N, C-alpha and C positions, 0 to 999 in steps of 0.2 A: 471463481468470482466471489467477491466479498460484498456483503451488504452493510453499509456504514451510515451513521447519522452525521450529516455535515450541515452546520448552520440550521438546525431544526428541520432539515429535509432528509429524506432517505435517498441514498445514491447507491449504485452498484458499480464496483470497481473491478475491471478485468485486468489481471496481471499475470506475469510469468516469473517464476523463481529462477534465479541464476546462481548455480553453485549448490552446495550441499551443507547440511549441518555437520559441524565437527565438534564433538563433545569436549568438554573441558578436561585438561590434564593437570597434573601437579605444576607443570611449568607454564601452561598456556590457558587463557580463558576460552570459553566456548565461542565458536564462530558460527554466525547464522548466515544463510544464503541471502544474497541481495535479491531485489525484485525490480521489475520494470513495469510501470503502469501502461497498459495498452489502450484502455478506454475508460471513461467515467460516464455512466448512464444516469440520466435523470428523466423520469417518465418515458423511458425507452429511447431517448435521444442521446447520442454521444456528445457531451459538452466539453470534452478535453481540449479541442482546438481553440475554444474561446475563453478558457480559464487563464487567469493571470499566473505569473510565476509564484506569487505568494499563495494563491489558492492551491496550486499544484503541490507546493511544499507542505501546506496544512493537511491536504489529503494524504500525502506521503507519510506524514507523522501519524495520522489516524490509522492508516493501513499497517504501519510498523507496530503500533500498540495492539491492533487486532491480531496480527500474526504472532508476535513474540512477547506481548505484554502480560 
């Protein structure tokens, strides 16, 4: 679970990694595992079902920066 700041509010994002990290080689850049967001908690309540597509994309970007940034 990751604790992130979203629109000046603290949220907790529950996610699963899919795949594994593959180190960079001379011929190929590094590959990072994908992830799937299972839940987004705000004050203990899962708000993922009511988030718009744009909100979900923004949280996805925040999580990507948190994990790999």
